[in-house]
C-alpha positions as a Markdown table, in Angstrom:
| # | Residue | x | y | z |
|---|---|---|---|---|
| 1 | Met | 224.6 | 49.2 | 32.8 |
| 2 | Asn | 225.7 | 48.7 | 36.4 |
| 3 | Ala | 222.2 | 48.3 | 39.3 |
| 4 | Pro | 222.6 | 50.5 | 41.8 |
| 5 | Pro | 224.1 | 49.2 | 44.4 |
| 6 | Val | 221.6 | 47.6 | 47.5 |
| 7 | Val | 220.2 | 49.2 | 50.7 |
| 8 | Asp | 223.2 | 47.7 | 52.7 |
| 9 | Asp | 222.7 | 50.1 | 56.4 |
| 10 | Ala | 219.0 | 49.7 | 56.6 |
| 11 | Trp | 216.5 | 46.7 | 58.0 |
| 12 | Leu | 212.9 | 46.1 | 56.9 |
| 13 | Val | 210.4 | 45.2 | 59.9 |
| 14 | Val | 207.5 | 43.4 | 58.4 |
| 15 | Pro | 204.7 | 42.3 | 61.0 |
| 16 | Leu | 203.5 | 39.2 | 59.6 |
| 17 | Tyr | 199.8 | 37.7 | 60.0 |
| 18 | Asn | 198.5 | 35.0 | 57.6 |
| 19 | Glu | 199.9 | 36.3 | 55.0 |
| 20 | Glu | 201.1 | 33.0 | 53.4 |
| 21 | Ala | 199.7 | 33.5 | 50.0 |
| 22 | Val | 201.9 | 36.4 | 49.0 |
| 23 | Ile | 204.8 | 37.1 | 51.8 |
| 24 | Gly | 207.2 | 35.1 | 49.4 |
| 25 | Asp | 206.8 | 37.4 | 46.6 |
| 26 | Val | 206.6 | 40.4 | 48.7 |
| 27 | Leu | 210.4 | 39.4 | 50.3 |
| 28 | Ala | 211.4 | 38.2 | 46.8 |
| 29 | Gln | 211.1 | 41.4 | 45.4 |
| 30 | Ala | 212.2 | 43.6 | 48.6 |
| 31 | Arg | 215.6 | 41.8 | 49.4 |
| 32 | Thr | 216.4 | 42.7 | 45.7 |
| 33 | Arg | 217.6 | 46.1 | 47.1 |
| 34 | Phe | 217.1 | 45.5 | 51.1 |
| 35 | Pro | 219.1 | 42.3 | 51.6 |
| 36 | His | 218.0 | 42.6 | 55.7 |
| 37 | Ile | 214.6 | 41.6 | 56.5 |
| 38 | Val | 213.3 | 41.0 | 59.7 |
| 39 | Cys | 209.3 | 39.6 | 59.8 |
| 40 | Val | 207.7 | 39.6 | 63.4 |
| 41 | Asp | 205.3 | 36.2 | 62.7 |
| 42 | Asp | 202.5 | 37.9 | 64.9 |
| 43 | Gly | 200.8 | 34.0 | 66.0 |
| 44 | Ser | 200.1 | 33.1 | 62.4 |
| 45 | Ser | 198.1 | 29.8 | 61.6 |
| 46 | Asp | 199.4 | 29.1 | 58.3 |
| 47 | Arg | 202.9 | 28.9 | 56.7 |
| 48 | Ser | 203.6 | 32.5 | 56.8 |
| 49 | Ala | 207.1 | 32.2 | 58.7 |
| 50 | Gln | 208.2 | 29.2 | 56.5 |
| 51 | Arg | 207.4 | 31.2 | 53.4 |
| 52 | Ala | 209.1 | 34.0 | 54.9 |
| 53 | Arg | 211.9 | 31.7 | 56.2 |
| 54 | Glu | 212.5 | 30.4 | 52.7 |
| 55 | Ala | 212.4 | 33.6 | 51.2 |
| 56 | Gly | 215.6 | 34.7 | 52.8 |
| 57 | Ala | 214.2 | 37.1 | 56.0 |
| 58 | Val | 215.0 | 36.8 | 59.7 |
| 59 | Val | 212.1 | 35.7 | 61.4 |
| 60 | Val | 211.0 | 35.8 | 64.9 |
| 61 | Arg | 207.6 | 34.8 | 66.2 |
| 62 | His | 204.9 | 35.2 | 68.7 |
| 63 | Ala | 203.5 | 32.7 | 70.2 |
| 64 | Val | 200.0 | 34.1 | 69.9 |
| 65 | Asn | 198.2 | 37.0 | 68.2 |
| 66 | Leu | 199.3 | 40.5 | 69.8 |
| 67 | Gly | 198.0 | 42.7 | 66.9 |
| 68 | Gln | 200.4 | 44.7 | 64.7 |
| 69 | Gly | 201.8 | 48.0 | 66.6 |
| 70 | Ala | 203.4 | 44.7 | 68.8 |
| 71 | Ala | 204.9 | 43.0 | 65.6 |
| 72 | Leu | 206.7 | 46.3 | 64.7 |
| 73 | Gln | 207.6 | 46.6 | 68.2 |
| 74 | Thr | 209.3 | 43.4 | 68.7 |
| 75 | Gly | 210.9 | 44.1 | 65.2 |
| 76 | Ile | 212.2 | 47.3 | 65.8 |
| 77 | Arg | 213.7 | 46.0 | 69.1 |
| 78 | Tyr | 215.3 | 43.1 | 67.2 |
| 79 | Val | 217.0 | 45.7 | 65.1 |
| 80 | Leu | 218.1 | 47.8 | 67.6 |
| 81 | Glu | 219.6 | 45.1 | 69.4 |
| 82 | Gln | 220.8 | 42.5 | 67.2 |
| 83 | Thr | 221.9 | 44.2 | 64.5 |
| 84 | Asp | 224.3 | 47.7 | 63.8 |
| 85 | Gly | 221.5 | 48.5 | 60.6 |
| 86 | Thr | 221.7 | 52.7 | 61.0 |
| 87 | Tyr | 218.0 | 52.7 | 59.6 |
| 88 | Ile | 214.6 | 50.8 | 59.8 |
| 89 | Val | 211.5 | 50.7 | 57.6 |
| 90 | Thr | 208.4 | 50.0 | 58.5 |
| 91 | Phe | 206.9 | 47.9 | 55.8 |
| 92 | Asp | 203.6 | 45.7 | 55.1 |
| 93 | Ala | 203.5 | 42.5 | 54.5 |
| 94 | Asp | 200.5 | 42.3 | 51.7 |
| 95 | Gly | 202.1 | 44.1 | 48.8 |
| 96 | Gln | 200.7 | 47.7 | 49.3 |
| 97 | His | 204.0 | 49.3 | 49.5 |
| 98 | Gln | 206.8 | 49.7 | 46.9 |
| 99 | Val | 210.5 | 49.2 | 47.2 |
| 100 | Ser | 211.2 | 51.7 | 45.4 |
| 101 | Asp | 209.2 | 54.4 | 47.7 |
| 102 | Ala | 211.3 | 52.7 | 50.6 |
| 103 | Glu | 214.5 | 52.9 | 48.7 |
| 104 | Ser | 214.0 | 56.6 | 48.0 |
| 105 | Met | 212.8 | 57.3 | 51.1 |
| 106 | Val | 216.2 | 55.8 | 53.4 |
| 107 | Ala | 218.1 | 58.0 | 50.5 |
| 108 | Leu | 216.2 | 60.8 | 51.3 |
| 109 | Ala | 217.3 | 59.9 | 55.2 |
| 110 | Arg | 220.8 | 60.2 | 54.3 |
| 111 | Glu | 220.9 | 62.8 | 52.0 |
| 112 | Glu | 219.0 | 65.2 | 54.5 |
| 113 | Asp | 219.9 | 64.4 | 58.0 |
| 114 | Val | 216.6 | 63.5 | 58.8 |
| 115 | Ala | 215.5 | 60.7 | 61.4 |
| 116 | Ile | 212.4 | 60.4 | 60.4 |
| 117 | Val | 210.7 | 60.2 | 56.9 |
| 118 | Phe | 207.0 | 59.6 | 57.1 |
| 119 | Gly | 205.6 | 58.0 | 53.3 |
| 120 | Ser | 202.2 | 59.9 | 52.1 |
| 121 | Arg | 199.5 | 59.0 | 49.9 |
| 122 | Phe | 198.2 | 62.5 | 50.0 |
| 123 | Leu | 201.6 | 64.5 | 48.6 |
| 124 | Asp | 200.3 | 63.2 | 44.7 |
| 125 | Ala | 197.5 | 62.1 | 43.0 |
| 126 | Arg | 198.9 | 58.5 | 42.2 |
| 127 | Thr | 197.2 | 56.7 | 45.2 |
| 128 | Arg | 193.1 | 56.3 | 44.8 |
| 129 | Pro | 191.7 | 55.4 | 47.9 |
| 130 | Gly | 188.2 | 56.3 | 47.1 |
| 131 | Leu | 186.0 | 59.1 | 48.5 |
| 132 | Leu | 184.7 | 57.6 | 51.9 |
| 133 | Lys | 188.0 | 56.1 | 52.5 |
| 134 | Arg | 189.9 | 59.7 | 52.1 |
| 135 | Leu | 187.5 | 61.1 | 54.4 |
| 136 | Val | 188.0 | 59.1 | 57.3 |
| 137 | Leu | 191.9 | 59.1 | 56.7 |
| 138 | Lys | 191.7 | 63.0 | 56.1 |
| 139 | Thr | 189.6 | 62.9 | 59.6 |
| 140 | Ala | 192.4 | 60.6 | 61.2 |
| 141 | Val | 195.2 | 63.1 | 60.2 |
| 142 | Trp | 193.3 | 66.2 | 61.7 |
| 143 | Val | 192.9 | 64.1 | 64.7 |
| 144 | Thr | 196.3 | 62.9 | 65.0 |
| 145 | Asn | 198.0 | 65.8 | 64.3 |
| 146 | Arg | 195.7 | 68.0 | 67.1 |
| 147 | Ser | 197.5 | 65.4 | 69.5 |
| 148 | Thr | 200.8 | 65.1 | 68.6 |
| 149 | Gly | 201.4 | 68.7 | 67.2 |
| 150 | Leu | 203.3 | 67.2 | 64.2 |
| 151 | Arg | 201.7 | 68.4 | 61.0 |
| 152 | Leu | 201.3 | 65.6 | 58.8 |
| 153 | Thr | 199.5 | 64.8 | 55.1 |
| 154 | Asp | 199.0 | 61.0 | 56.1 |
| 155 | Ala | 198.8 | 60.0 | 59.7 |
| 156 | His | 198.1 | 56.2 | 58.9 |
| 157 | Asn | 200.3 | 55.3 | 56.3 |
| 158 | Gly | 202.7 | 52.1 | 57.3 |
| 159 | Leu | 205.6 | 53.0 | 55.2 |
| 160 | Arg | 208.2 | 54.7 | 57.6 |
| 161 | Val | 211.9 | 55.3 | 57.9 |
| 162 | Ile | 213.4 | 55.4 | 61.3 |
| 163 | Arg | 217.1 | 56.5 | 62.4 |
| 164 | Arg | 218.4 | 54.3 | 65.2 |
| 165 | Asp | 218.3 | 57.3 | 66.9 |
| 166 | Ala | 215.0 | 58.3 | 66.7 |
| 167 | Ala | 214.0 | 54.4 | 66.8 |
| 168 | Ala | 215.2 | 53.8 | 70.5 |
| 169 | His | 212.4 | 56.2 | 71.3 |
| 170 | Val | 209.7 | 53.8 | 70.6 |
| 171 | His | 207.7 | 52.2 | 73.0 |
| 172 | Leu | 204.3 | 51.2 | 71.4 |
| 173 | Gln | 202.1 | 50.1 | 74.0 |
| 174 | Gln | 199.0 | 50.2 | 71.1 |
| 175 | Asp | 198.8 | 47.2 | 69.7 |
| 176 | Arg | 195.9 | 47.5 | 67.3 |
| 177 | Met | 195.8 | 50.1 | 64.7 |
| 178 | Ala | 196.0 | 53.3 | 66.8 |
| 179 | His | 199.5 | 52.0 | 67.3 |
| 180 | Ala | 199.8 | 54.4 | 63.9 |
| 181 | Ser | 199.1 | 57.6 | 65.7 |
| 182 | Glu | 201.3 | 56.5 | 68.8 |
| 183 | Ile | 204.0 | 56.2 | 66.8 |
| 184 | Val | 203.5 | 59.1 | 65.4 |
| 185 | Asp | 203.5 | 60.8 | 68.7 |
| 186 | Gln | 206.6 | 59.2 | 70.2 |
| 187 | Leu | 208.9 | 60.2 | 67.1 |
| 188 | Gly | 207.3 | 63.8 | 67.1 |
| 189 | Arg | 208.4 | 63.9 | 71.0 |
| 190 | Thr | 212.0 | 63.0 | 70.1 |
| 191 | Gly | 212.5 | 66.8 | 68.3 |
| 192 | Leu | 214.6 | 65.3 | 65.5 |
| 193 | Pro | 214.1 | 66.5 | 62.1 |
| 194 | Trp | 211.8 | 64.6 | 59.9 |
| 195 | Arg | 210.2 | 64.9 | 56.3 |
| 196 | Glu | 207.3 | 63.2 | 54.5 |
| 197 | His | 207.9 | 61.5 | 51.2 |
| 198 | Pro | 205.1 | 61.1 | 48.6 |
| 199 | Val | 204.2 | 57.1 | 48.0 |
| 200 | His | 202.3 | 55.0 | 45.9 |
| 201 | Leu | 200.1 | 52.5 | 47.7 |
| 202 | Leu | 198.9 | 49.8 | 45.8 |
| 203 | Tyr | 195.2 | 48.7 | 46.7 |
| 204 | Thr | 194.5 | 45.5 | 45.6 |
| 205 | Asp | 191.4 | 43.1 | 46.1 |
| 206 | Tyr | 194.0 | 41.3 | 48.1 |
| 207 | Ser | 194.9 | 43.9 | 50.5 |
| 208 | Arg | 191.6 | 45.2 | 51.2 |
| 209 | Ser | 190.5 | 41.9 | 52.4 |
| 210 | Lys | 193.4 | 41.9 | 54.7 |
| 211 | Gly | 192.6 | 45.0 | 56.2 |
| 212 | Gln | 192.6 | 48.4 | 53.7 |
| 213 | Ser | 188.5 | 48.7 | 53.4 |
| 214 | Leu | 186.5 | 51.2 | 54.3 |
| 215 | Leu | 185.3 | 49.6 | 57.6 |
| 216 | Asn | 189.0 | 49.4 | 58.6 |
| 217 | Ser | 189.4 | 52.2 | 58.2 |
| 218 | Val | 186.8 | 53.9 | 60.1 |
| 219 | Asn | 187.7 | 51.1 | 62.9 |
| 220 | Ile | 191.3 | 52.9 | 63.1 |
| 221 | Leu | 189.7 | 56.1 | 63.5 |
| 222 | Val | 187.6 | 54.6 | 66.5 |
| 223 | Asp | 190.6 | 53.0 | 68.1 |
| 224 | Leu | 192.5 | 56.7 | 67.9 |
| 225 | Ile | 189.5 | 58.8 | 69.2 |
| 226 | Phe | 188.8 | 56.2 | 72.2 |
| 227 | Arg | 192.2 | 55.0 | 72.7 |
């Protein structure tokens, strides 16, 4: 049986900070479907950048740690200025996102001619974040929806597909985790068509140690309210 064609018109944008232990495997899996990947090494103190290059990604480096929002903005700007990619896929470095979800989201963007596809862990029951984390995330959804006018089910999911014309309107100023609401606001203001798509986030001991804990979810909410 012939394998399906790779996703040649999209670039993965991967913020990267001290992920030496997993980034090689994450990128090796991603590149089976997405040959074009740019990692933004956000001032890592380990060999994350080296591992990303060895795995075949383009690496852009920040000299110091600026935060995930800044890393995303750098990656988006790279794709817009240095490539002719049609779609940008924001994708985490810690292994919690699944390549099959990203591929399905790009297919949805093409088939329905939508400019933005937001991943949502709450459209089906595959992702199990735990009750307290779910409550915090649902509160963040409520706050974000009130401030942006959109009606999302998951406002802080880092897996997104952004078509080139929509990405041109993204100018992130929030370097910390509040950038997740900022990008929703900026994309919503474009007036371009959007959809949500169910995704399965993999919460592992490693991803929790890198920022998927309940405490980090509370910090996201604090950033969101006081940004």
